[in-house]
C-alpha positions in Angstrom: 15.7 25.4 39.8 14.0 21.9 39.6 16.1 19.2 37.9 15.1 17.5 34.7 13.9 14.5 36.6 11.8 16.7 38.9 10.2 18.4 35.9 9.5 15.1 34.2 7.7 13.3 37.2 6.5 16.3 39.1 8.3 15.8 42.5 11.7 15.8 44.0 13.6 12.5 43.8 15.9 11.4 46.6 19.5 12.4 46.2 20.7 8.8 46.0 18.5 8.0 42.9 18.4 11.4 41.2 21.5 10.9 39.0 20.7 7.4 37.9 17.1 8.1 37.0 18.1 11.3 35.1 20.4 9.2 32.9 17.5 6.7 32.2 15.2 9.7 31.5 17.6 11.2 29.0 18.2 7.9 27.2 14.4 7.2 27.0 13.8 10.7 25.6 16.5 10.1 22.9 15.2 6.7 21.8 11.5 7.5 22.0 11.7 10.6 19.9 9.1 12.3 22.1 9.1 14.4 25.3 6.9 11.9 27.2 8.5 9.3 29.6 6.6 6.5 31.3 8.3 6.6 34.7 8.0 4.0 37.4 5.6 6.3 39.3 3.2 6.3 36.4 3.5 2.5 35.9 2.7 1.8 39.6 -0.2 4.3 39.7 -1.8 2.7 36.6 -1.3 -0.8 37.9 -2.9 0.1 41.3 -5.9 1.6 39.5 -6.2 -1.5 37.1 -5.7 -4.3 39.7 -7.1 -2.8 42.9 -9.2 0.2 41.8 -6.9 2.5 43.9 -6.2 6.1 43.0 -2.6 6.7 44.2 -1.0 10.1 44.4 1.8 10.5 41.8 4.2 11.9 44.4 5.1 11.4 48.0 6.0 7.7 47.9 9.1 6.3 49.5 11.6 5.3 46.8 14.4 2.8 46.7 16.5 1.9 43.7 16.8 -1.8 43.3 19.0 -1.9 40.2 18.5 -2.7 36.6 16.5 0.5 36.1 13.8 -0.7 38.7 12.6 1.2 41.7 10.5 0.1 44.7 7.8 2.7 45.6 6.0 2.5 49.0 2.7 4.2 49.8 2.4 3.5 53.6 -0.9 5.3 54.0 -2.5 3.1 51.3 -0.6 -0.1 52.2 0.8 -0.3 48.7 4.2 -1.5 47.7 5.2 -1.5 44.0 8.4 -2.3 42.1 8.6 -1.1 38.5 10.8 0.1 35.7 10.0 2.9 33.3 8.1 0.4 31.1 6.8 -2.4 33.3 5.4 -3.2 36.8 7.4 -6.1 38.2 5.6 -6.5 41.5 2.5 -5.0 43.2 1.2 -5.7 46.7 -1.9 -4.1 48.3 -2.6 -4.7 52.0 -0.2 -7.7 51.9 -1.8 -9.3 48.9 0.5 -9.9 45.8 -1.5 -8.7 42.8 1.5 -8.7 40.4 4.4 -11.2 40.6 7.3 -11.0 38.2 5.3 -8.8 35.9 2.3 -11.3 35.8 -1.2 -11.0 37.3 -0.6 -12.9 40.5 1.4 -15.8 41.7 -0.6 -18.4 39.8 -0.1 -16.6 36.5 3.6 -16.3 37.2 3.7 -20.1 38.0 1.8 -20.9 34.8 4.3 -18.8 32.8 7.1 -20.7 34.5 5.4 -24.0 33.7 5.1 -23.0 30.0 8.9 -22.2 29.9 9.6 -25.6 31.5 7.5 -27.5 29.0 9.1 -25.7 26.1 12.6 -26.5 27.5 11.5 -30.1 28.0 10.3 -30.3 24.4 13.5 -28.7 23.1 15.6 -31.2 25.1 13.5 -34.1 23.7 13.9 -32.8 20.2 17.6 -32.5 20.6 17.8 -36.0 22.0 15.9 -37.3 18.9 18.2 -35.4 16.6 21.3 -36.7 18.4 19.9 -40.3 18.2 19.3 -39.9 14.4 22.8 -38.6 14.0 24.2 -41.6 15.9 22.2 -44.0 13.8 23.4 -42.4 10.6 27.0 -42.5 11.8 26.8 -46.1 12.9 24.3 -47.7 10.5 24.3 -45.7 7.3 27.9 -44.4 7.0 29.4 -47.8 6.5 26.9 -48.7 3.8 27.5 -45.4 2.0 31.3 -45.9 2.2 31.1 -49.5 0.9 31.4 -50.3 -2.9 28.1 -50.1 -4.9 25.8 -48.9 -2.1 22.1 -49.5 -2.7 21.2 -45.8 -2.5 17.5 -46.1 -3.1 17.1 -48.7 -0.4 19.3 -46.8 2.1 17.4 -43.6 1.5 14.0 -45.4 2.0 15.3 -46.9 5.3 16.6 -43.6 6.5 13.3 -41.9 5.6 11.4 -44.5 7.5 13.6 -44.1 10.6 13.2 -40.4 10.4 9.5 -40.6 10.1 9.3 -42.9 13.2 11.5 -40.6 15.2 9.7 -37.4 14.2 6.2 -38.9 14.5 5.4 -38.3 10.9 4.9 -42.1 10.4 2.2 -42.3 13.1 0.5 -39.1 11.8 0.3 -40.5 8.3 -0.9 -43.9 9.5 -3.7 -42.2 11.5 -4.6 -40.1 8.5 -4.9 -43.2 6.3 -7.0 -45.0 8.9 -9.5 -42.2 9.4 -11.8 -43.1 6.4 -11.9 -46.8 7.5 -12.8 -45.8 11.1 -15.5 -43.5 9.9 -17.0 -46.3 7.7 -17.0 -48.7 10.7 -18.7 -46.1 12.8 -21.4 -45.5 10.1 -22.0 -49.2 9.8 -22.4 -49.6 13.6 -24.9 -46.7 13.6 -26.9 -48.3 10.8 -26.9 -51.7 12.4 -28.0 -50.2 15.7 -31.3 -49.2 14.0 -32.0 -52.7 12.6 -34.0 -55.3 14.4 -31.9 -57.5 16.7 -32.7 -60.7 14.9 -31.6 -59.2 11.6 -28.3 -57.6 12.6 -26.2 -60.6 11.9 -27.7 -61.4 8.5 -25.5 -61.1 5.4 -28.2 -59.0 3.7 -28.3 -56.6 6.6 -24.6 -56.2 6.6 -24.5 -55.7 2.8 -27.2 -53.0 3.0 -25.5 -51.3 6.0 -22.2 -51.3 4.1 -23.8 -49.8 1.0 -25.7 -47.3 3.0 -22.5 -46.3 4.9 -20.7 -45.7 1.7 -23.5 -43.5 0.5 -23.5 -41.7 3.8 -19.8 -41.2 3.9 -19.8 -40.1 0.2 -22.5 -37.5 1.0 -20.4 -36.3 4.0 -17.3 -36.0 1.7 -19.4 -34.2 -0.9 -20.7 -31.9 1.8 -17.2 -31.2 3.1 -16.0 -30.6 -0.4 -18.9 -28.3 -1.1 -18.2 -26.4 2.1 -14.6 -26.0 1.0 -15.8 -24.7 -2.4 -18.2 -22.3 -0.8 -15.5 -21.1 1.6 -13.1 -20.6 -1.3 -15.8 -18.8 -3.4 -16.6 -16.6 -0.3 -13.0 -15.7 0.0 -12.8 -14.9 -3.7 -15.9 -12.8 -3.5 -14.6 -11.0 -0.5 -11.3 -10.4 -2.3 -13.2 -9.1 -5.3 -15.3 -6.9 -3.1 -12.2 -5.5 -1.5 -10.7 -4.9 -5.0 -13.9 -3.3 -6.2 -14.0 -1.0 -3.2 -10.5 0.0 -3.9 -11.3 0.7 -7.6 -14.4 2.7 -6.5 -12.2 4.7 -4.1 -9.6 5.3 -6.8 -12.4 6.3 -9.2 -13.8 8.8 -6.6 -10.3 10.2 -6.2 -9.9 10.6 -10.0 -13.3 12.2 -10.3 -12.4 14.6 -7.5 -9.1 15.4 -9.1 -10.9 16.0 -12.5 -13.4 18.3 -10.8 -10.5 20.2 -9.2 -8.7 20.5 -12.6 -12.0 21.6 -14.3 -12.5 24.3 -11.6 -8.9 25.4 -12.0 -9.3 25.5 -15.8 -12.5 27.4 -15.5 -11.0 30.0 -13.2 -8.0 30.3 -15.5 -10.3 31.1 -18.5 -12.4 33.6 -16.5 -10.4 36.8 -17.1 -9.9 35.9 -20.8 -13.6 35.5 -21.3 -14.4 38.8 -19.6 -11.9 40.6 -21.9 -13.3 38.8 -24.9 -16.8 40.0 -24.0 -15.5 43.6 -23.6 -14.0 43.3 -27.1 -17.3 42.1 -28.6 -19.1 45.0 -26.9 -16.4 47.4 -28.3 -17.2 46.1 -31.8 -20.9 47.0 -31.2 -22.0 43.3 -31.7 -24.6 43.9 -29.0 -26.8 40.8 -29.8 -23.8 38.5 -29.4 -22.7 40.4 -26.3 -26.0 39.8 -24.6 -25.7 36.0 -25.2 -22.1 35.9 -24.1 -22.9 37.9 -20.9 -25.7 35.4 -20.1 -23.3 32.5 -20.5 -20.7 34.3 -18.4 -23.1 35.0 -15.7 -24.2 31.4 -15.5 -20.6 30.1 -15.2 -19.2 32.7 -12.8 -20.2 35.0 -10.0 -18.8 38.2 -11.6 -17.0 40.6 -9.3 -18.0 44.3 -9.0 -14.7 45.2 -10.8 -15.5 42.9 -13.8 -19.1 44.3 -14.0 -17.8 47.9 -14.0 -15.4 47.0 -16.8 -18.2 45.5 -19.0 -20.6 48.4 -18.0 -18.0 51.0 -19.1 -17.4 49.1 -22.4 -21.2 49.1 -23.1 -21.5 52.8 -22.3 -18.7 53.6 -24.7 -20.2 51.5 -27.4 -23.7 53.1 -27.1 -22.5 56.8 -27.0 -21.9 57.2 -30.7 -25.2 55.5 -31.7 -27.7 58.1 -33.0 -31.1 58.3 -31.4 -32.8 57.4 -34.6 -31.2 53.9 -34.5 -33.8 52.5 -32.2 -32.8 48.9 -32.6 -29.1 49.4 -31.7 -30.0 51.6 -28.7 -32.5 49.0 -27.5 -29.8 46.3 -27.8 -27.3 48.5 -26.0 -29.5 49.4 -23.1 -30.8 45.8 -22.8 -27.2 44.8 -22.3 -26.6 47.5 -19.7 -29.8 46.4 -17.9 -28.4 42.9 -17.7 -25.0 44.1 -16.5 -26.4 46.5 -13.9 -30.1 45.7 -13.3 -30.2 48.1 -10.3 -29.8 51.2 -12.5 -33.3 52.6 -13.3 -31.9 54.8 -16.0 -31.0 51.8 -18.2 -34.4 50.3 -17.7 -36.1 53.6 -18.8 -33.9 53.9 -21.9 -34.5 50.3 -22.8 -38.3 50.9 -22.7 -37.9 54.1 -24.6 -36.2 52.3 -27.5 -38.2 49.2 -27.4 -39.2 48.4 -31.0 -42.6 47.1 -29.8 -43.6 50.7 -28.8 -45.7 52.6 -31.4 -44.5 56.1 -30.4 
């Protein structure tokens, strides 16, 4: 009988790897909560299709366990070598060309990822060096002042904050931010002076006009930026309101649907009671009212044959004792029967026979 591993991946695994892979399979099934297992075979087949456009068979490869849940699979006929775990392809080579290295799309991608890690580590080391430097300056420069009598706390705090800003770069960021408006103003003045006649650029009047115009231009730009911010904020608010309105509409639609369902349930609940009430009205020989009630009942429901037979029998019992001389009552009774069972010609003839409009 095939082993659990053979059933999962559809071919016989080598005896040397069967036990280890079966353990991995069982654990994966337990933790995933499903019967599916992405085995190294499937990982390699998918990678070969994605990176090289190859359709590899999902069986028949040469297998070698390399540890850590990874396996090397070789397809000699296709010149494909692949190393993968149950969840990731670690390496893929096709005809000697490395398409996947350390899980990344080629050697250059793997080198770039390594470079990123190196830069992150370098940044972390620099940050720790700055932190250690600040700690040393606090221990050597600020501790003695804080331990001395009557320390000038506000001055010490300001000096510490300045040192911290310098070390963290906040000082330079703030200085640049404060200089940006001045730089923009100078750029605007230069642009305005460039448009003036060469012999007028150095005149005081030209500089004054350029300065005033630059202030107006920068003010207009600031207003434009502020207006764009207001528009963006209003757009976000409108989008949020639209989302809220859509939610309210959906909630209203659900409430209306629930109300319709409740109304249908209530109508169906009242149906047998209304049929019985009509039968009682017929039994009291209130035939005019019975016709109106039957018309309403027919509009509200599609009466079943059983219900129609009940009403028809009640009408027949009500008409039986009516003497033939009472033409109006007979006309009402057979009119009701004609409504209940329009396919019965006898009721139609009797209705015509007792019609008060007839002279005979």
